[in-house]
C-alpha positions as protocol buffer text, in pm:
chain_id: "A"
residue {
  index: 1
  type: MET
  ca { x: 0 y: 0 z: 0 }
}
residue {
  index: 2
  type: LYS
  ca { x: 141 y: 337 z: -103 }
}
residue {
  index: 3
  type: VAL
  ca { x: 95 y: 636 z: 123 }
}
residue {
  index: 4
  type: TRP
  ca { x: 229 y: 883 z: -133 }
}
residue {
  index: 5
  type: SER
  ca { x: 335 y: 835 z: -491 }
}
residue {
  index: 6
  type: VAL
  ca { x: 490 y: 1052 z: -760 }
}
residue {
  index: 7
  type: GLU
  ca { x: 464 y: 917 z: -1113 }
}
residue {
  index: 8
  type: ILE
  ca { x: 569 y: 1056 z: -1449 }
}
residue {
  index: 9
  type: ASP
  ca { x: 367 y: 927 z: -1741 }
}
residue {
  index: 10
  type: GLY
  ca { x: 465 y: 1073 z: -2076 }
}
residue {
  index: 11
  type: LYS
  ca { x: 417 y: 1449 z: -2044 }
}
residue {
  index: 12
  type: MET
  ca { x: 206 y: 1426 z: -1726 }
}
residue {
  index: 13
  type: VAL
  ca { x: 322 y: 1422 z: -1364 }
}
residue {
  index: 14
  type: CYS
  ca { x: 109 y: 1290 z: -1080 }
}
residue {
  index: 15
  type: PHE
  ca { x: 164 y: 1395 z: -719 }
}
residue {
  index: 16
  type: GLY
  ca { x: -67 y: 1160 z: -531 }
}
residue {
  index: 17
  type: GLU
  ca { x: -415 y: 1238 z: -662 }
}
residue {
  index: 18
  type: LYS
  ca { x: -309 y: 1565 z: -832 }
}
residue {
  index: 19
  type: LYS
  ca { x: -224 y: 1538 z: -1203 }
}
residue {
  index: 20
  type: ARG
  ca { x: -84 y: 1808 z: -1432 }
}
residue {
  index: 21
  type: LYS
  ca { x: 135 y: 1865 z: -1736 }
}
residue {
  index: 22
  type: MET
  ca { x: 512 y: 1847 z: -1672 }
}
residue {
  index: 23
  type: LEU
  ca { x: 690 y: 2182 z: -1656 }
}
residue {
  index: 24
  type: THR
  ca { x: 1036 y: 2036 z: -1722 }
}
residue {
  index: 25
  type: SER
  ca { x: 1156 y: 1817 z: -2007 }
}
residue {
  index: 26
  type: ASN
  ca { x: 1265 y: 1514 z: -1802 }
}
residue {
  index: 27
  type: GLY
  ca { x: 1084 y: 1537 z: -1468 }
}
residue {
  index: 28
  type: CYS
  ca { x: 1374 y: 1685 z: -1274 }
}
residue {
  index: 29
  type: ASN
  ca { x: 1291 y: 1983 z: -1049 }
}
residue {
  index: 30
  type: GLU
  ca { x: 915 y: 1947 z: -1091 }
}
residue {
  index: 31
  type: PRO
  ca { x: 778 y: 2198 z: -838 }
}
residue {
  index: 32
  type: PHE
  ca { x: 519 y: 2089 z: -585 }
}
residue {
  index: 33
  type: ARG
  ca { x: 422 y: 2345 z: -322 }
}
residue {
  index: 34
  type: ASN
  ca { x: 753 y: 2463 z: -170 }
}
residue {
  index: 35
  type: ALA
  ca { x: 965 y: 2164 z: -284 }
}
residue {
  index: 36
  type: TYR
  ca { x: 1117 y: 2020 z: -602 }
}
residue {
  index: 37
  type: TRP
  ca { x: 1097 y: 1656 z: -713 }
}
residue {
  index: 38
  type: CYS
  ca { x: 1421 y: 1467 z: -781 }
}
residue {
  index: 39
  type: PRO
  ca { x: 1355 y: 1149 z: -985 }
}
residue {
  index: 40
  type: LYS
  ca { x: 1704 y: 1016 z: -913 }
}
residue {
  index: 41
  type: ARG
  ca { x: 1659 y: 1029 z: -534 }
}
residue {
  index: 42
  type: LYS
  ca { x: 1284 y: 961 z: -558 }
}
residue {
  index: 43
  type: TRP
  ca { x: 1230 y: 1238 z: -304 }
}
residue {
  index: 44
  type: PHE
  ca { x: 1172 y: 1612 z: -269 }
}
residue {
  index: 45
  type: GLN
  ca { x: 1439 y: 1880 z: -221 }
}
residue {
  index: 46
  type: HIS
  ca { x: 1392 y: 2224 z: -70 }
}
residue {
  index: 47
  type: GLU
  ca { x: 1590 y: 2394 z: -349 }
}
residue {
  index: 48
  type: PRO
  ca { x: 1602 y: 2328 z: -724 }
}
residue {
  index: 49
  type: CYS
  ca { x: 1876 y: 2096 z: -846 }
}
residue {
  index: 50
  type: PRO
  ca { x: 2188 y: 2287 z: -964 }
}
residue {
  index: 51
  type: PHE
  ca { x: 2239 y: 2060 z: -1267 }
}
residue {
  index: 52
  type: VAL
  ca { x: 2128 y: 2174 z: -1611 }
}
residue {
  index: 53
  type: ASN
  ca { x: 1997 y: 1832 z: -1717 }
}
residue {
  index: 54
  type: LYS
  ca { x: 1984 y: 1468 z: -1610 }
}
residue {
  index: 55
  type: MET
  ca { x: 2302 y: 1382 z: -1804 }
}
residue {
  index: 56
  type: GLU
  ca { x: 2498 y: 1637 z: -1599 }
}
residue {
  index: 57
  type: CYS
  ca { x: 2353 y: 1483 z: -1282 }
}
residue {
  index: 58
  type: ASP
  ca { x: 2456 y: 1132 z: -1397 }
}
residue {
  index: 59
  type: THR
  ca { x: 2808 y: 1252 z: -1478 }
}
residue {
  index: 60
  type: TYR
  ca { x: 2845 y: 1409 z: -1133 }
}
residue {
  index: 61
  type: LEU
  ca { x: 2722 y: 1087 z: -974 }
}
residue {
  index: 62
  type: LYS
  ca { x: 2977 y: 881 z: -1169 }
}
residue {
  index: 63
  type: LEU
  ca { x: 3264 y: 1115 z: -1075 }
}
residue {
  index: 64
  type: CYS
  ca { x: 3177 y: 1166 z: -708 }
}
residue {
  index: 65
  type: GLY
  ca { x: 2994 y: 847 z: -617 }
}
residue {
  index: 66
  type: SER
  ca { x: 2691 y: 1013 z: -452 }
}
residue {
  index: 67
  type: LEU
  ca { x: 2467 y: 1314 z: -464 }
}
């Protein structure tokens, strides 16, 4: 049983029961209230991600080992 779920389906993002069109191209930094969704961590952050795109995030992860 899921208490809370965030799902990205095509160009739509679902935050629990709320569904809307994605504002970003790959689902990174999708705003929800006062937080930003990180698909890599599968959790919310209080500030937007500093990376330009998901490839930059993946490269940082490979070089440093963690976010």
